[in-house]
MARKOLLO-851718 format. One record per residue (C-alpha): residue in three letters; x, y, z. Coordinates in nm, 4 decimals. Each point is the difference from the previous one (the first is absolute). Last residue first. Layout:
BEGIN
<"ala",<X,Y,Z>>
...
This chain:
BEGIN
<"leu",<-0.2441,-13.1532,0.9932>>
<"leu",<0.0856,-0.2159,0.3020>>
<"gly",<-0.3651,-0.1003,0.0522>>
<"ile",<0.0093,-0.1890,-0.3293>>
<"pro",<0.2215,-0.2635,0.1604>>
<"ile",<0.3401,-0.0440,-0.1696>>
<"ile",<0.1447,-0.3467,-0.0713>>
<"thr",<0.3685,0.0645,-0.0642>>
<"thr",<0.2342,-0.0895,-0.2869>>
<"glu",<0.3810,-0.0218,-0.0093>>
<"glu",<0.0745,-0.3096,0.2100>>
<"thr",<-0.3364,-0.1475,-0.0889>>
<"ile",<-0.3465,0.0312,0.1550>>
<"pro",<0.1180,0.2279,0.2794>>
<"leu",<-0.2692,0.1039,0.2497>>
<"leu",<-0.2006,0.3111,0.0904>>
<"his",<-0.3080,-0.1434,0.1684>>
<"glu",<-0.3769,-0.0132,-0.0469>>
<"ala",<-0.0173,-0.1012,-0.3661>>
<"leu",<-0.2463,0.1868,-0.2217>>
<"cys",<0.2480,0.0630,-0.2825>>
<"ile",<0.3024,0.1960,-0.1172>>
<"leu",<0.2736,-0.2327,-0.1276>>
<"gly",<0.3306,0.1857,0.0106>>
<"gly",<0.3369,0.0255,-0.1659>>
<"ala",<0.3443,0.1100,0.1143>>
<"lys",<0.2444,0.0835,-0.2776>>
<"ile",<0.0381,-0.1185,-0.3572>>
<"thr",<0.2942,0.1628,-0.1753>>
<"lys",<-0.0828,0.0170,-0.3687>>
<"gly",<0.1157,-0.2277,-0.2813>>
<"met",<-0.3512,-0.0561,-0.1301>>
<"ser",<0.0404,-0.3778,0.0209>>
<"val",<-0.0128,0.0212,0.3805>>
<"leu",<-0.3413,0.1629,-0.0160>>
<"arg",<-0.1757,-0.3201,-0.1015>>
<"asn",<0.0888,-0.1469,0.3389>>
<"phe",<-0.2597,0.2243,0.1638>>
<"asn",<-0.2593,-0.1998,-0.1948>>
<"arg",<-0.0128,-0.2685,0.2690>>
<"ile",<-0.1310,0.2442,0.2603>>
<"asp",<-0.3381,-0.1609,0.0711>>
<"ser",<0.1572,-0.3470,-0.0375>>
<"lys",<0.1974,0.0697,0.3177>>
<"asn",<-0.3074,-0.0108,0.2207>>
<"pro",<-0.2638,0.2392,0.1337>>
<"ser",<-0.2550,-0.0963,0.2667>>
<"ala",<-0.2179,0.3057,0.0710>>
<"thr",<-0.0855,0.0433,-0.3662>>
<"lys",<-0.1161,0.2726,-0.2332>>
<"lys",<0.3426,0.0454,-0.1588>>
<"phe",<0.2193,0.2950,-0.1025>>
<"glu",<0.3561,-0.0631,-0.1276>>
<"leu",<0.2886,0.2391,0.0415>>
<"pro",<0.3407,0.0200,-0.1683>>
<"phe",<0.2748,0.2406,0.1195>>
<"ile",<0.2294,0.0832,-0.2933>>
<"asn",<0.3304,0.1847,0.0353>>
<"glu",<0.1183,0.2363,-0.2747>>
<"asp",<0.0100,0.2864,0.2520>>
<"gln",<-0.3608,-0.0647,0.1020>>
<"val",<-0.2580,-0.2085,-0.1857>>
<"ile",<-0.3101,-0.1172,0.1870>>
<"leu",<-0.1494,-0.2818,-0.2053>>
<"leu",<-0.3651,-0.0915,0.0394>>
<"asp",<-0.2425,-0.2782,-0.0891>>
<"ile",<0.2496,-0.2451,-0.1455>>
<"glu",<-0.1280,-0.1750,-0.3114>>
<"lys",<0.0762,-0.2975,-0.2215>>
<"lys",<-0.2362,0.0267,-0.2936>>
<"asp",<0.2440,-0.1845,-0.2291>>
<"lys",<0.0226,0.3245,-0.1943>>
<"asp",<0.1444,0.1690,0.3061>>
<"arg",<-0.1498,0.1832,0.2947>>
<"tyr",<0.1785,0.2183,0.2539>>
<"phe",<-0.1402,0.3001,0.1830>>
<"tyr",<0.1316,0.3502,0.0658>>
<"leu",<0.0375,0.2450,0.2890>>
<"pro",<0.2676,0.2655,0.0588>>
<"ala",<-0.2542,0.2362,0.1695>>
<"arg",<0.1451,0.3509,-0.0039>>
<"lys",<0.0243,0.1296,0.3529>>
<"gly",<-0.1819,0.2762,0.1878>>
<"asn",<-0.0617,-0.2204,0.3028>>
<"his",<-0.3702,-0.0205,-0.0849>>
<"trp",<0.0941,-0.1108,-0.3510>>
<"tyr",<0.2208,-0.2879,0.1151>>
<"ser",<-0.2154,-0.1600,0.2707>>
<"lys",<-0.3075,0.0828,-0.2069>>
<"leu",<0.1258,-0.2260,-0.2825>>
<"ile",<0.0465,-0.2868,0.2480>>
<"glu",<-0.3566,0.0439,0.1283>>
<"ser",<-0.1335,0.0233,-0.3565>>
<"phe",<0.1697,-0.3281,-0.0943>>
<"ile",<-0.1407,-0.1833,0.3014>>
<"phe",<-0.3529,0.1203,-0.0782>>
<"ser",<0.0223,-0.0857,-0.3687>>
<"glu",<0.1240,-0.3505,0.0877>>
<"leu",<-0.2942,-0.0415,0.2395>>
<"ile",<-0.2269,0.1206,-0.2812>>
<"ala",<0.1387,-0.2635,-0.2350>>
<"gly",<-0.0283,-0.2850,0.2509>>
<"ala",<-0.3579,0.0688,0.1079>>
<"met",<-0.1299,0.0910,-0.3468>>
<"ala",<-0.1894,-0.3267,-0.0590>>
<"gly",<-0.1902,0.0215,0.3263>>
<"ala",<0.0426,-0.1271,0.3550>>
<"glu",<0.1862,0.3076,0.1272>>
<"leu",<-0.2327,0.2341,-0.1898>>
<"thr",<-0.3106,-0.1744,0.1301>>
<"glu",<0.1297,0.0343,0.3562>>
<"pro",<0.1090,0.3639,-0.0352>>
<"ser",<-0.3544,0.0859,-0.1117>>
<"ser",<-0.2057,0.0947,-0.3069>>
<"trp",<0.2602,-0.0600,-0.2694>>
<"gln",<-0.1174,0.2095,-0.2938>>
<"thr",<0.3078,0.0186,-0.2260>>
<"leu",<-0.0058,0.3790,0.0255>>
<"tyr",<-0.0351,-0.0175,0.3778>>
<"ala",<0.2888,-0.2473,0.0359>>
<"cys",<0.2283,0.2238,-0.2092>>
<"leu",<-0.0998,0.3097,0.1956>>
<"gly",<0.0787,-0.1821,0.3234>>
<"thr",<0.3249,-0.1316,-0.1495>>
<"asp",<0.1374,0.3477,-0.0537>>
<"leu",<0.3012,0.0052,-0.2321>>
<"phe",<-0.1597,-0.2131,-0.2715>>
<"tyr",<0.2857,-0.1932,-0.1557>>
<"leu",<0.0683,-0.0718,-0.3672>>
<"lys",<0.2999,-0.2074,-0.1020>>
<"pro",<0.2165,0.1244,-0.2847>>
<"ala",<0.0309,-0.1643,-0.3438>>
<"lys",<0.3594,-0.0390,-0.1243>>
<"ile",<0.0745,-0.3689,0.0338>>
<"leu",<0.3403,-0.1202,0.1114>>
<"arg",<0.1691,-0.2497,-0.2264>>
<"lys",<0.2958,0.1994,-0.1324>>
<"thr",<0.2119,-0.0140,0.3119>>
<"val",<0.3469,0.1458,-0.0326>>
<"asn",<-0.1282,0.3557,-0.0320>>
<"asn",<-0.2053,-0.0349,0.3146>>
<"his",<-0.3529,0.1328,0.0376>>
<"tyr",<-0.2185,-0.0173,0.3104>>
<"pro",<-0.3672,0.0128,-0.0852>>
<"glu",<-0.1831,0.3296,0.0609>>
<"leu",<-0.2645,0.0474,0.2655>>
<"leu",<-0.2894,0.2125,-0.1260>>
<"tyr",<-0.1654,0.1758,0.2935>>
<"ile",<-0.3706,0.0776,0.0235>>
<"ile",<-0.2295,0.2662,0.1445>>
<"gly",<0.2696,0.2646,0.0501>>
<"ser",<-0.1235,0.2634,-0.2440>>
<"thr",<0.2959,-0.0739,-0.2273>>
<"glu",<-0.0902,-0.3645,-0.0330>>
<"met",<-0.3740,0.0389,-0.0471>>
<"ile",<0.0493,0.2676,-0.2660>>
<"ser",<0.2602,-0.2173,-0.1756>>
<"leu",<-0.2524,-0.2857,0.0003>>
<"trp",<-0.2554,0.2236,-0.1675>>
<"his",<0.2389,0.0861,-0.2810>>
<"lys",<0.1045,-0.3620,-0.0528>>
<"ala",<-0.3635,-0.1107,-0.0010>>
<"thr",<-0.0835,0.2671,-0.2568>>
<"pro",<0.2830,-0.1248,-0.2227>>
<"val",<-0.1319,-0.3602,0.0471>>
<"ser",<-0.3500,0.0954,-0.1112>>
<"ile",<-0.2970,-0.0173,0.2348>>
<"ser",<-0.2608,-0.2614,0.0893>>
<"ala",<0.0995,0.0004,0.3707>>
<"asp",<0.0744,-0.3738,0.0075>>
<"arg",<0.1620,0.0196,-0.3448>>
<"ala",<0.2334,0.2802,0.1072>>
<"met",<0.1053,-0.1988,0.3068>>
<"asp",<0.0723,-0.3087,-0.2089>>
<"ser",<0.2009,0.2001,-0.2537>>
<"met",<0.2025,0.1801,0.2672>>
<"asn",<0.1276,-0.3153,0.1648>>
<"leu",<0.2047,0.1100,0.3005>>
<"leu",<0.1409,-0.2936,0.1915>>
<"gln",<-0.1995,-0.0726,0.3144>>
<"gly",<0.0014,0.1270,0.3586>>
<"ser",<-0.3129,0.2080,-0.0531>>
<"arg",<-0.1923,-0.1412,-0.2960>>
<"ala",<-0.3545,0.0316,0.1363>>
<"ala",<0.0810,0.3592,0.0979>>
<"ala",<0.0996,0.0806,-0.3585>>
<"ala",<-0.3283,-0.1347,-0.1398>>
<"arg",<-0.1881,0.1933,0.2696>>
<"leu",<0.1711,0.3263,-0.0959>>
<"phe",<-0.0710,-0.0725,-0.3686>>
<"lys",<-0.3673,-0.0532,0.0759>>
<"leu",<0.0036,0.3320,0.1868>>
<"phe",<0.1609,0.1626,-0.3056>>
<"ala",<-0.2742,-0.1404,-0.2244>>
<"gly",<-0.2674,0.1425,0.2277>>
<"glu",<0.1759,0.3362,0.0189>>
<"asp",<-0.0196,0.0397,-0.3777>>
<"gly",<0.1427,0.3417,-0.0868>>
<"val",<0.3504,-0.0363,0.1380>>
<"asn",<0.1515,0.3420,-0.0610>>
<"ala",<0.3017,-0.0582,0.2237>>
<"leu",<-0.0282,0.2959,0.2365>>
<"asp",<-0.3717,0.0491,0.0582>>
<"arg",<-0.1211,-0.3545,-0.0599>>
<"val",<0.2792,-0.1906,0.1718>>
<"asp",<0.1323,0.1890,0.2982>>
<"arg",<-0.3088,0.1896,0.1131>>
<"gln",<-0.3116,-0.1907,-0.1040>>
<"leu",<0.1338,-0.3535,-0.0175>>
<"tyr",<0.2116,0.0313,0.3152>>
<"thr",<-0.2843,0.1631,0.1918>>
<"gln",<-0.2388,-0.2790,-0.1016>>
<"ile",<0.2594,-0.2625,0.0867>>
<"tyr",<0.0516,0.1473,0.3464>>
<"ser",<-0.3725,0.0299,0.0667>>
<"gly",<-0.0536,-0.3694,-0.0742>>
<"tyr",<0.3131,-0.0814,0.1991>>
<"phe",<-0.1230,0.1768,0.3127>>
<"leu",<-0.3602,-0.1194,-0.0230>>
<"asp",<0.1123,-0.3602,-0.0442>>
<"arg",<0.2332,0.0193,0.3004>>
<"asp",<-0.2424,0.1616,0.2409>>
<"met",<0.2232,0.1838,0.2479>>
<"ser",<-0.0601,-0.1346,0.3532>>
<"asp",<0.3392,-0.1692,0.0134>>
<"asn",<0.1749,0.3337,-0.0448>>
<"leu",<0.3782,-0.0033,-0.0399>>
<"ala",<0.0188,-0.2052,-0.3213>>
<"ile",<-0.3092,0.1692,-0.1453>>
<"ala",<0.0898,0.3675,0.0054>>
<"pro",<0.3715,-0.0842,-0.0080>>
<"phe",<-0.0159,-0.1750,-0.3406>>
<"ser",<0.1690,-0.3379,0.0544>>
<"gly",<-0.2514,-0.2602,-0.1070>>
<"arg",<-0.3119,-0.1536,0.1531>>
<"trp",<0.0421,-0.3374,-0.1702>>
<"ile",<0.3781,-0.0205,0.0448>>
<"phe",<-0.0104,0.0932,0.3685>>
<"arg",<-0.2801,-0.2540,0.0547>>
<"tyr",<0.2020,-0.2507,-0.1988>>
<"val",<0.3045,0.0375,0.2238>>
<"glu",<-0.1978,-0.0065,0.3246>>
<"lys",<-0.1818,-0.3221,-0.0926>>
<"leu",<0.3211,-0.1761,-0.1066>>
<"ser",<0.1606,0.1042,0.3287>>
<"met",<0.2437,0.2898,0.0315>>
<"phe",<0.2938,-0.0356,0.2396>>
<"glu",<0.1267,0.3342,0.1301>>
<"ser",<0.3186,0.1786,-0.0953>>
<"his",<0.2363,0.2458,0.1703>>
<"lys",<0.2834,-0.2277,0.1135>>
<"leu",<-0.0445,-0.2222,-0.3074>>
<"arg",<0.0726,0.2933,-0.2294>>
<"lys",<0.3501,0.0373,0.1421>>
<"gln",<0.0561,-0.3758,-0.0319>>
<"leu",<-0.1153,0.0173,-0.3620>>
<"his",<0.2501,0.2745,-0.0807>>
<"glu",<0.2963,-0.1862,0.1491>>
<"glu",<-0.0978,-0.3296,-0.1618>>
<"thr",<-0.0297,0.1571,-0.3436>>
<"pro",<-0.3407,-0.0009,-0.1705>>
<"ile",<-0.0153,0.3670,-0.1087>>
<"phe",<-0.2866,0.2351,0.0783>>
<"pro",<0.0598,0.3748,0.0060>>
<"leu",<-0.0393,0.0996,0.3669>>
<"cys",<-0.3235,0.0107,0.2020>>
<"val",<0.1177,0.0719,0.3551>>
<"asp",<-0.1267,0.3590,0.0197>>
<"ala",<-0.3512,-0.0819,-0.1202>>
<"lys",<-0.0678,-0.2358,0.2889>>
<"gly",<-0.3506,0.1074,0.1042>>
<"gln",<-0.1532,-0.3336,-0.0996>>
<"thr",<-0.1796,0.1526,-0.2998>>
<"glu",<0.3351,0.1445,-0.1073>>
<"lys",<0.1730,-0.3387,0.0265>>
<"ile",<-0.2592,-0.1661,-0.2226>>
<"ser",<0.0447,0.2731,-0.2598>>
<"leu",<-0.2530,0.2793,-0.0438>>
<"gly",<-0.0869,0.1034,-0.3536>>
<"leu",<0.2546,0.1277,-0.2512>>
<"leu",<0.2279,0.3037,0.0128>>
<"asn",<0.2712,0.0861,-0.2510>>
<"val",<0.2756,0.2565,0.0564>>
<"ile",<0.1254,0.2691,-0.2395>>
<"gly",<0.2677,0.2579,0.0832>>
<"val",<-0.0249,0.3035,-0.2258>>
<"arg",<0.2530,0.2560,-0.1218>>
<"gly",<0.2143,-0.2071,-0.2357>>
<"ala",<-0.2702,0.0029,-0.2663>>
<"leu",<-0.2796,0.2322,0.1110>>
<"ser",<-0.1648,0.1267,-0.3166>>
<"glu",<0.0257,-0.2777,-0.2596>>
<"ser",<0.0162,-0.2979,0.2347>>
<"val",<-0.2745,0.1400,0.2218>>
<"gly",<-0.2281,0.0785,-0.2922>>
<"gln",<0.0434,-0.3489,-0.1443>>
<"met",<-0.0584,-0.1518,0.3435>>
<"leu",<-0.3390,0.1580,0.0564>>
<"gln",<-0.2171,-0.1241,-0.2840>>
<"phe",<0.0643,-0.3730,0.0380>>
<"gln",<0.0886,0.0551,0.3643>>
<"gln",<-0.3549,0.0539,0.1118>>
<"ser",<-0.0031,-0.0048,0.3797>>
<"gly",<0.2207,0.3023,0.0623>>
<"thr",<0.1269,0.1590,0.3195>>
<"leu",<0.2325,0.2972,0.0305>>
<"trp",<0.2209,0.1476,0.2726>>
<"phe",<0.1624,0.3280,-0.1025>>
<"ser",<0.2700,0.2071,0.1707>>
<"gly",<0.1742,-0.2993,0.1596>>
<"pro",<0.3515,0.1022,-0.0928>>
<"thr",<0.0405,0.3723,-0.0817>>
<"lys",<0.1628,0.0868,-0.3341>>
<"his",<-0.1686,0.3446,-0.0077>>
<"lys",<0.0192,0.0962,-0.3683>>
<"asp",<0.0131,-0.3439,-0.1540>>
<"val",<-0.2695,-0.1110,0.2454>>
<"tyr",<-0.2365,0.2780,-0.1096>>
<"met",<0.0596,-0.0436,-0.3727>>
<"lys",<-0.0618,-0.3755,0.0265>>
<"ile",<-0.3219,0.0562,0.1957>>
<"his",<-0.1078,0.2309,-0.2818>>
<"pro",<0.0757,-0.2691,-0.2592>>
<"leu",<-0.2020,-0.2518,0.2086>>
<"leu",<-0.3122,0.2056,0.0585>>
<"gln",<-0.1376,-0.0589,-0.3510>>
<"pro",<-0.0234,-0.3687,0.0970>>
<"ala",<-0.3203,0.0944,0.1858>>
<"tyr",<-0.2128,-0.3087,0.0713>>
<"gln",<0.3134,-0.2138,0.0270>>
<"ile",<0.0957,0.1813,0.3223>>
<"glu",<-0.2506,-0.2048,0.2000>>
<"asp",<0.0822,0.1636,0.3377>>
<"ile",<0.2350,0.2968,0.0195>>
<"leu",<0.1914,0.0363,0.3284>>
<"leu",<0.1777,0.3359,0.0240>>
<"pro",<0.2982,0.1437,0.1845>>
<"pro",<-0.0407,0.1989,-0.2081>>
<"gln",<-0.2475,0.2682,-0.1100>>
<"phe",<-0.3680,-0.0347,-0.0810>>
<"arg",<-0.1292,0.3311,-0.1340>>
<"gln",<0.3129,0.0825,-0.1978>>
<"leu",<0.0195,-0.3593,-0.1190>>
<"phe",<-0.3572,0.0163,-0.1322>>
<"leu",<0.0695,0.3345,-0.1682>>
<"ala",<0.2842,-0.1588,-0.1972>>
<"pro",<-0.2196,-0.2985,-0.0900>>
<"glu",<-0.2843,0.2193,-0.1301>>
<"glu",<-0.2123,-0.2148,-0.2324>>
<"lys",<0.0870,-0.3488,0.1220>>
<"ala",<0.0626,0.0773,0.3681>>
<"leu",<-0.3068,0.2237,0.0170>>
<"leu",<-0.2156,-0.2709,-0.1571>>
<"ala",<0.1346,-0.2618,0.2430>>
<"leu",<-0.0755,0.2323,0.2912>>
<"thr",<-0.3621,0.0403,-0.1096>>
<"pro",<-0.0392,-0.3702,-0.0853>>
<"asp",<0.1183,-0.1121,0.3476>>
<"asp",<0.1668,-0.3370,-0.0674>>
<"leu",<0.3001,0.2283,-0.0473>>
<"thr",<0.0608,-0.0181,0.3735>>
<"val",<0.1987,0.2701,0.1794>>
<"tyr",<0.1789,-0.0390,0.3345>>
<"thr",<0.2284,0.2725,0.1371>>
<"arg",<0.2894,-0.1434,0.2012>>
<"asn",<0.0934,0.0193,0.3669>>
<"lys",<-0.3287,-0.1624,0.1052>>
<"lys",<0.1830,-0.3160,0.1120>>
<"ser",<0.1367,-0.0541,-0.3547>>
<"leu",<0.0664,-0.3690,0.0665>>
<"his",<-0.3631,-0.0766,0.0824>>
<"gln",<-0.1229,0.1910,-0.3042>>
<"leu",<0.2478,-0.1924,-0.2126>>
<"val",<-0.1112,-0.3404,0.1274>>
<"thr",<-0.3722,0.0753,-0.0279>>
<"thr",<0.0414,0.1376,-0.3517>>
<"lys",<0.1647,-0.3169,-0.1296>>
<"gly",<-0.2292,-0.2385,0.1903>>
<"val",<-0.0717,-0.2850,-0.2429>>
<"gln",<-0.3255,0.1657,-0.1097>>
<"arg",<0.0768,0.0349,-0.3717>>
<"pro",<0.2949,-0.1902,-0.1380>>
<"gly",<0.3581,0.1186,0.0502>>
<"thr",<0.2328,0.2950,-0.0387>>
<"val",<0.1765,0.2040,0.2654>>
<"leu",<0.1999,0.2950,-0.1368>>
<"thr",<0.2772,0.1985,0.1656>>
<"val",<0.1089,0.3371,-0.1382>>
<"pro",<0.2978,0.2036,0.1258>>
<"phe",<0.1974,-0.3246,0.0307>>
<"his",<0.2536,-0.1081,0.2633>>
<"lys",<-0.1823,0.0358,0.3314>>
<"ser",<-0.3282,-0.0981,-0.1635>>
<"ala",<0.1540,-0.3305,-0.1105>>
<"asn",<0.0883,-0.0841,0.3626>>
<"val",<-0.3503,0.0914,0.1160>>
<"phe",<-0.1474,-0.2261,-0.2689>>
<"ser",<0.2328,-0.2905,0.0806>>
<"lys",<-0.0914,0.0147,0.3698>>
<"gln",<-0.3743,0.0421,-0.0524>>
<"leu",<-0.0317,-0.2881,-0.2462>>
<"thr",<-0.0228,-0.2596,0.2777>>
<"arg",<-0.3405,0.1393,0.0930>>
<"lys",<-0.1312,0.0864,0.3455>>
<"thr",<-0.3721,-0.0463,0.0537>>
<"tyr",<-0.1765,0.3174,0.1122>>
<"met",<-0.2987,-0.0384,0.2321>>
């Protein structure tokens, strides 16, 4: 049974305006499934995972496009970047919106070719794993998250309370459709196979990583630091590699959709903000597997419980923007006094601060650092404390307690 995705609306809208529309994202998040559903058999489907077709596309791109004519859906376009100049020539000649739908799961090789060949001709949307709302069959009501009273009241109408047990089960299993929608899928088998595919296809073949064992150590070192400030030296030491190698490998993980580096918010008036980003694993199930938590219960009671909950909340907010075809205006705050705010949503020079807590009984001390923003000279708007509370309630005049189920 097909599960509707929030991305559908923004993708269809982009396809009406661009001759080429590209969906990027990690492997197995449902890119092909969404586009095949939307095409309704009115579009030729070709996958470059097929070595024979990939070879034809590389060696005879003009012949490939004669054989497979638009409207065309090309899966895993990064395996034949030689096609991109020929796609450009076709769309320049015909200027027909929606001629090509593309998917790509390896942005580190793909995006350079897109920017060089299809600038101004391609609409790009990002797809991650299933959001909470998508798993509940409420894809249409998942709007970009912002903690204003009006927005939260809209979300409240379509939200369900999630208990501590339910939250950590979702976190532990993760958001890949194959596992999130199928309780009978063996979680360890799925993630073991996923990592092997990732190492063999995305990492070894395309990034020339010779030592897969060292890269797996590096993956685990990154997973153990999800929700923390990026410390490249520590991660390099844990994997027994050099810092330049660690930087290269981290860029592979970022552009292939495994991690996200959240930048600190900078203000010209404020000189005390640090520059290191925060590292987040975008799928908490993969993160929990790499850090070897054997059950939702051990994860919830363990040392990573708070950090992985923060990673989960962040990824849900990021999905709410990306799946609606929007840029995510997300940052964090931390100064040299180690005063931190988990997330800042910045829109039109307004700042909406958010704090994430593993508690069902929040209090005002949890948001005490919101006052640090006043010295930045920015307009501070509605704030939120996202936690395990049962009810949407004000904690101050400008800040609201937000149950996780509203995400």
